[in-house]
C-alpha positions as CSV (number, residue, x, y, z in Angstrom):
1,M,29.9,68.4,4.0
2,P,31.8,66.1,1.7
3,G,32.5,62.6,3.0
4,K,34.6,59.6,2.2
5,N,32.5,58.7,-0.9
6,D,33.1,62.1,-2.6
7,Y,36.0,61.9,-4.9
8,I,37.5,63.7,-7.8
9,D,37.8,61.9,-11.2
10,V,40.9,63.0,-13.1
11,Y,41.5,62.7,-16.8
12,P,44.8,63.8,-18.6
13,Q,44.0,65.7,-21.8
14,D,44.8,63.8,-25.0
15,L,45.2,60.9,-24.0
16,E,44.1,44.8,7.4
17,S,44.8,48.0,9.3
18,N,46.3,48.1,12.8
19,E,44.5,50.2,15.4
20,H,47.7,51.2,17.2
21,E,49.3,52.3,13.9
22,L,46.3,54.4,13.0
23,D,46.3,56.1,16.4
24,S,50.0,56.9,16.1
25,R,49.3,58.8,12.8
26,F,46.4,61.0,13.9
27,N,48.6,64.0,14.6
28,E,50.4,63.7,11.3
29,V,47.1,63.1,9.4
30,N,45.6,66.3,10.8
31,E,48.6,68.5,9.9
32,G,47.3,71.7,8.2
33,A,43.7,71.1,9.3
34,D,43.9,74.1,11.6
35,L,44.8,76.2,8.6
36,G,41.6,75.2,6.8
37,Y,43.1,72.5,4.7
38,G,40.9,69.7,5.9
39,K,41.1,67.5,2.8
40,R,43.8,65.2,1.7
41,L,45.1,63.8,-1.6
42,P,47.1,60.6,-1.3
43,L,49.6,60.3,-4.1
44,I,51.4,56.9,-4.3
45,L,54.4,56.5,-6.5
46,I,55.4,52.9,-7.2
47,L,58.8,53.2,-8.8
48,D,60.9,50.5,-10.6
49,T,64.4,50.5,-9.1
50,S,65.5,47.2,-10.6
51,S,69.0,46.9,-12.0
52,S,67.9,47.7,-15.5
53,M,67.2,51.3,-14.3
54,N,71.0,51.7,-14.5
55,G,70.6,51.8,-18.2
56,R,71.4,55.0,-20.1
57,F,69.4,57.1,-22.5
58,D,71.4,59.8,-24.3
59,G,74.2,59.2,-21.9
60,V,72.2,59.6,-18.7
61,K,71.2,56.9,-16.3
62,A,67.4,56.3,-16.0
63,I,67.7,56.1,-12.2
64,D,69.5,59.5,-12.1
65,E,66.7,61.1,-14.1
66,L,64.2,59.5,-11.7
67,N,65.9,61.0,-8.8
68,E,65.9,64.4,-10.4
69,G,62.2,64.0,-11.1
70,L,61.5,63.5,-7.4
71,K,63.2,66.7,-6.6
72,I,61.0,68.5,-9.1
73,L,57.9,67.0,-7.4
74,K,58.9,68.5,-4.1
75,S,59.9,71.9,-5.4
76,E,56.8,72.4,-7.6
77,I,54.2,71.3,-5.1
78,M,55.9,73.5,-2.4
79,K,55.1,76.5,-4.6
80,N,51.4,76.2,-3.9
81,E,50.1,77.1,-0.4
82,I,47.2,74.7,-0.6
83,A,48.8,71.7,-2.3
84,R,51.7,71.7,0.2
85,F,49.2,70.8,2.9
86,V,46.8,68.7,0.9
87,V,49.0,66.4,-1.2
88,E,50.5,63.4,0.7
89,P,53.0,61.5,-1.4
90,Q,54.2,58.0,-0.6
91,I,57.2,56.4,-2.3
92,I,57.3,52.6,-2.9
93,T,60.2,51.1,-4.8
94,F,60.8,47.7,-6.2
95,G,64.2,46.5,-7.1
96,G,65.2,43.1,-5.6
97,M,62.7,43.8,-2.9
98,V,59.8,46.1,-2.1
99,N,60.5,49.1,0.1
100,V,58.3,51.9,1.4
101,L,61.0,54.6,1.3
102,Q,58.8,57.5,2.2
103,D,55.5,57.0,4.0
104,F,52.6,59.4,3.6
105,T,53.4,63.0,4.6
106,T,52.7,66.5,3.5
107,I,55.1,67.8,0.9
108,D,56.9,70.2,3.3
109,N,57.9,67.1,5.3
110,F,58.8,65.1,2.2
111,T,62.4,64.4,1.6
112,P,63.1,63.1,-2.0
113,P,65.0,59.8,-1.5
114,I,68.1,59.0,-3.4
115,L,67.2,55.9,-5.3
116,K,69.7,53.2,-6.2
117,A,69.0,50.6,-8.9
118,S,69.6,46.9,-8.2
119,G,68.0,43.5,-8.3
120,L,65.0,41.9,-10.1
121,T,61.5,43.4,-10.6
122,P,58.9,42.4,-8.0
123,L,56.4,44.6,-9.7
124,A,53.2,42.9,-8.5
125,E,54.4,42.8,-4.9
126,A,55.0,46.5,-5.0
127,I,51.5,47.1,-6.4
128,N,50.0,45.0,-3.6
129,Q,51.9,47.0,-1.1
130,G,50.6,50.3,-2.6
131,V,47.0,49.3,-2.5
132,D,47.2,48.0,1.0
133,S,49.0,51.2,2.1
134,L,46.2,53.3,0.5
135,K,43.5,51.4,2.3
136,N,45.2,51.9,5.6
137,R,45.7,55.6,4.9
138,L,42.0,56.2,4.1
139,E,41.0,54.4,7.3
140,A,43.2,56.9,9.2
141,Y,41.5,59.8,7.4
142,D,38.1,58.4,8.2
143,A,39.0,57.9,11.9
144,S,40.3,61.6,12.0
145,G,37.2,63.0,10.3
146,L,39.2,64.2,7.3
147,D,37.7,64.4,3.8
148,Y,39.8,63.3,0.9
149,Y,40.0,63.4,-2.9
150,K,40.1,60.4,-5.1
151,S,43.6,58.9,-4.6
152,I,46.2,58.7,-7.3
153,I,48.7,55.9,-7.9
154,F,51.5,56.1,-10.5
155,L,53.2,52.8,-11.4
156,V,56.4,53.4,-13.3
157,T,58.4,50.5,-14.7
158,D,61.0,49.7,-17.4
159,G,60.4,46.0,-17.3
160,Q,58.0,43.3,-16.2
161,Q,57.2,41.1,-13.2
162,E,60.0,38.7,-12.3
163,P,59.0,35.1,-13.2
164,K,59.5,33.4,-9.9
165,N,56.0,34.1,-8.5
166,P,53.6,34.7,-11.4
167,T,50.5,34.3,-9.3
168,M,51.3,37.6,-7.6
169,M,50.3,39.4,-10.8
170,D,46.8,37.9,-10.6
171,I,46.5,39.1,-7.0
172,A,47.8,42.6,-8.0
173,V,45.3,42.9,-10.9
174,K,42.4,42.0,-8.6
175,K,43.5,44.5,-6.0
176,V,43.8,47.4,-8.5
177,H,40.3,46.6,-9.9
178,A,38.9,46.4,-6.4
179,V,39.9,50.0,-5.7
180,N,38.7,51.5,-9.0
181,D,36.2,53.7,-7.2
182,I,38.6,55.2,-4.8
183,C,41.8,55.5,-6.9
184,T,43.0,56.7,-10.3
185,F,45.7,54.3,-11.4
186,F,48.2,55.4,-14.0
187,P,50.2,52.5,-15.5
188,V,53.4,54.0,-17.0
189,G,56.2,52.1,-18.8
190,T,59.4,53.2,-20.5
191,A,60.2,51.8,-24.0
192,T,61.5,48.5,-22.6
193,A,58.4,47.7,-20.5
194,N,56.1,44.8,-21.0
195,F,53.1,46.9,-22.2
196,N,50.9,43.8,-22.7
197,A,51.2,43.0,-19.0
198,L,50.5,46.6,-18.0
199,Q,47.2,46.5,-19.9
200,A,45.7,44.5,-17.1
201,F,46.1,47.6,-14.9
202,A,44.4,50.0,-17.3
203,V,41.3,50.2,-15.1
204,N,40.5,53.9,-15.4
205,Q,43.5,55.3,-17.2
206,P,45.2,54.0,-20.4
207,V,48.7,52.5,-20.4
208,V,51.2,55.1,-21.6
209,E,54.8,55.0,-22.6
210,L,57.1,57.6,-21.0
211,M,58.9,59.1,-24.0
212,N,62.7,59.4,-24.0
213,M,63.0,58.6,-20.2
214,D,61.7,62.1,-19.5
215,F,61.1,61.6,-15.8
216,K,61.4,65.4,-15.2
217,A,58.5,66.1,-17.5
218,M,56.5,63.3,-15.9
219,F,56.9,64.7,-12.4
220,E,56.1,68.2,-13.7
221,F,52.8,66.8,-15.0
222,I,52.1,65.1,-11.7
223,S,52.9,68.2,-9.7
224,R,50.6,70.4,-11.9
225,S,47.9,67.9,-11.7
226,V,47.8,67.4,-8.0
227,T,48.0,71.2,-7.5
228,I,44.9,71.7,-9.7
229,I,43.0,68.9,-7.8
230,S,43.9,70.3,-4.4
231,S,42.4,73.6,-5.2
232,S,39.1,72.2,-6.5
233,Q,36.0,71.0,-4.8
234,P,35.4,67.3,-3.9
235,G,33.2,65.6,-6.5
236,Q,34.3,67.9,-9.3
237,T,35.5,66.3,-12.6
238,L,38.7,67.9,-13.8
239,A,40.7,67.9,-17.0
240,L,44.3,67.9,-16.2
241,P,47.1,69.6,-18.1
242,P,48.4,68.0,-21.3
243,A,50.9,65.2,-20.7
244,N,53.2,65.6,-23.7
245,C,55.7,63.2,-22.3
246,F,53.3,60.3,-22.6
247,K,52.3,58.2,-25.6
248,P,49.2,56.1,-25.2
249,I,49.6,52.4,-25.8
250,T,46.6,50.6,-27.3
251,A,45.7,47.1,-26.2
């Protein structure tokens, strides 16, 4: 039987826990297990909601496109009977401050939040929150006896870390490198992002530019990818669908 060390590696083509908190999540963690879906795929979306996301591309606000993309994530994953019980998204935003807007839950219980853009860009703090959340979730799976696929984190930003606390970037880089074996980390930037800074997070996936602010296409890619993974066997290496909305950024 697959255990906690059996993960899926994914590759796009072309391109300190609290015991009480864990106990309170056991019922949620086991949702769908009685239907035979005893595996989980954590999907953490770390999304930039700083004030610059109010910027427009072809007359459309980036933040509005991001909101539409989250709706696509919900609708597309809901179409697959297995993925809807296996994939567990979490939404973390960073704009002025870091917020966990949606904690881990299966997609049928997932409500796409309406994101608002404001504030500076605490990018590193958001990454740290994401890695810590992932560790806690995996502990909950282990305590419940659930198997899980290699986790996925998407970092999406149009800027760079705010300058007031530069040491946080060093901490974030170390944390991402430390979870390399249990997590596939996708660093994604729009055209205005600091790609040099994002290169530090290219642990097992290249830094990519999201072309033309096409958040809808990005979430379609994410939805197709997690659906493929959730129908596969733990330990299997997969080639995910082409990601035509991304342009690789070389170091």
